[in-house]
N, C-alpha and C positions, 0 to 999 in steps of 0.2 A: 383396690385401694381409691376407686373414685369417690367413694362416700367418705373418705377419710377427712375430717375438718382441717388438720393441719398436715396434709400430704404435699401441698404445694409451697412455693416460695413467693409468688406474686398473687395479689389480688386473693388473699387465702381468706377463708372463712374460719374464724376462731370461734369454737364451741367450747364454752367454759361452764362449769356449774358454780353458781354464785348463791350465797346465802339469802333467804328472804325473810322478812318479819310479818308478812301478811298473816300467816296462819299461827304464829307463835310456837311452832314446833320444831323450828331449827332446820326445816327442811329447804332443799335447794332447787333450782329450776335451771333448766339448760337454756342458754342464751346464745343465739348465733348473730354474728356481725360481720359485715365485711371490712377488711383492713387492706389499703392500698399500701404500697411500699413506701413507707414513712417512718419517721421516729415517732414515738409516743411522749409529747411534750410533756405529760404529767409523771412520767416515770424516768427518773434521772438516778444514775449511780453516781455517788459522791466521790470526789478524788481521793485517793489513799485507801479506799476500801479494799480489803484482802480478797484475793481470789475465791476463797471459800465462801464469803460473805455475799460477793458478787454472783455466784453460782446459786447460793440459797435464795437470794432475791429474784433471780430471773425465774427459778422453778417455782417459787412460791406465789410472787406477786405480779408478775408481768402477765398482760393478756396479748401481747404481740406475738405472733407465732415465730418470728425470726429470733426474737430475744430469748424465747422459751427453747428453741433449738440450740441456740448459744448457750445456755445454761446445761443443757444436756450434753452438749460436747465438752463442758469443762468438767464433769462429773468425775471421769477416769483420773484425770491429773490429780483432781482435788483430794481423791480417795487415796490415791498412792503416795501423795506428797504430805498428807494431813499430819497433824500433829495432836495427841489426845484424842479427844472424843469428837474433833472436827468432821472426821469421815460420816459420823453417826448424824450430824447435823444435815449433811448434804444428801445422805440416802434416805433419811427421813422425809426431806422436801420432795426428792424425786418419787419416793412412794406415794405420797399423796397427789402428786401431780399425775403419774401412770395410772393410778387406780380409781382417781375420782375425776379430777379436772380434764384429763386426756384420757379418759377410759374407752371414748371412741375412736381413737387415733392409733391404728395399728402402725402406722408409719413411725410415729414418735416412740412406741413402745420398742419397735425394732431398732431403732436409732439407739436408744439407751441400752438394750440387751447387747448389741454390737459392741459398745463402748466398754461395757462392764465384762463381757466375755474375754476382753484384752487384759484383764487383770494379772499381773506377773507373779504376785504371791497373795494368795488369800489369807495366810497367817498373819500378815501385816495389817489386815482388816480387824477393827476392833470388835468385840463382842457384841456390843450394842448395835454396830452398824451391819454386822451380819444378819441380825434378827430381822432388820428391815429388808435385806437383801433376799434372805430365804422366803419372807412373806411374798415380795414381789413375784418370785420365782413361783411360788405355788399358784398365786392368782392368774398369773399370765400363763401358765401351762394349761389353764383351763379355758384359753381363748379359742374361738373358732376360726382364728387366722392362722393358717399354717407356718407363715413366716415368723410370727411372734413366737409361738411354741417352740420352733426349731432353735432359735437363738437363746431363748430363756431357758432351754434344756441344757445348752453349754454353760449357762452361767450356774444352774444348780449343780452340775457335775463338778464346777470348780469349788463351790461351796462344801460338797461332800468330801473334798480332799483336806479341808481345814483341820489342823489338828485341835481346833478350839471345839470342835463338834466331838462328843463322847460316843462311845460305842453303843451306849444305851439310847442315845437320841437317834442314832442311825438305825437301831433295830426297832424302836419303839414309834418312831414318827416317820422317817423317810422311807423305811421297808413300806409301811402300810400306804403312803402317799403313791410310790411308785406302782404298788399292786393296783391301787385305785385307777391310776392312769392307764394301766394295761387292761382293764377290764372290757369285755366285748360291747359294752354300751357306750363307750367312748368314742371320739371320732377318730378315723383312721390316723391322722397325724399325731393325736394324743396317745394312741397306743403305740406308735412307732417311737415316740419320745419316751415313753415308759420303759419299753424294751431295751432302749440303748442306755437308760439310766441303771439297768440291773447290774451290770459290772462295776460302775463307779459305787454302788451301794455295797455290793459283795466284797469289795476290796478289804473292808474293816470288818466284816461279819465273819463268824464261825461257819464252818459247812453246815452244821445243824441248822443255824438261824437262816441261812440262804436256801436250804432245801425245805425246813421245816414250816408247817402251817401256822401262822401267827395265833396267838391267844385270841380267843373270841371269834374265830372263824369257824369253829365247829358246827354251828347252826345254820350256816350258809348252805345254799345249794351246792351239791357235789362238785359242779364245773368250777364254782369259786372257792372250794377248800384246797386251795394250792399255795405253795410257797414261791419266792422269786424264782427259782430254776424251774418249776413245773409252769409257771406263767410264762417265762421266756420260751421253754419248749413249744407250749400251745401257740405263741405268736409266730412261731415257724409255720404254722398251718393257717395262718389268720385268712380271712376271707379277702383282703385287699392285698393285691401283688406287691405293692410298695413297701407293706410292713413285713411280709415274708422275704423280700429281697434284703432288706437292712438287717433283720435278725439272723439271717443265714450267715452275713458277714460279721455280724457281733458275737455269735457263738464263740469263737477262739478266744475273744478278749474275756468273756463271761468265765470260760474255762480257766484261764490264766490267772483271774482274780481269786480263784479258789486253789490254786496250784500250791502244794506244800503245806496245806493246812491239815490234811489227813483227818 
């Protein structure tokens, strides 16, 4: 985490992406600047502003690392206590922060993931907010940072438990994403995350959907023409011992997820 622009608390390097008008293309440029431990005099929070509005403003507008971390720390409470579509506003701001402004900050991505992994009930999160949450999961599970992938795997597993997700979505979207994560070309921690997500996906799939090869896979090389269960078994023989160890422990959960579905 030595290169993490928002990894520290004092004399931090704040690397943000800001729009430029030079080329007229709406492109952005990365700007690095040192911040000492101080208040941003130009960034003030009006009195009486709601917690949701404060969080959104910290996540969307502040360039001071301490304020941004404060906004991330407010996310869980704002989502769990939100009314109407307020949770969507917070998670939309968080998505932009993590995938754009803070895309090079694994410590901030982990901090946000740990907060959201503590959601008590995914069913209380609005459908609009869940879209932002799932998009963050998919993007951050492709990270090269092991800690980022591990914590956002836990968040995606929570998303899969939501009754707002249809069986069709799990079959046509999440099943393919997990298979992609498990491919041999992925990094070892991504393959491990994919393997550990097999059981949550299978919880709401039929045996045929869990075992069968997805539509469109027929033209793939033989090694890739497998379903979730076949891929999980293959991971038990992975080239990395850490993947093999996790998958050996995960097999009983996978079997349990299919129990009684005959």
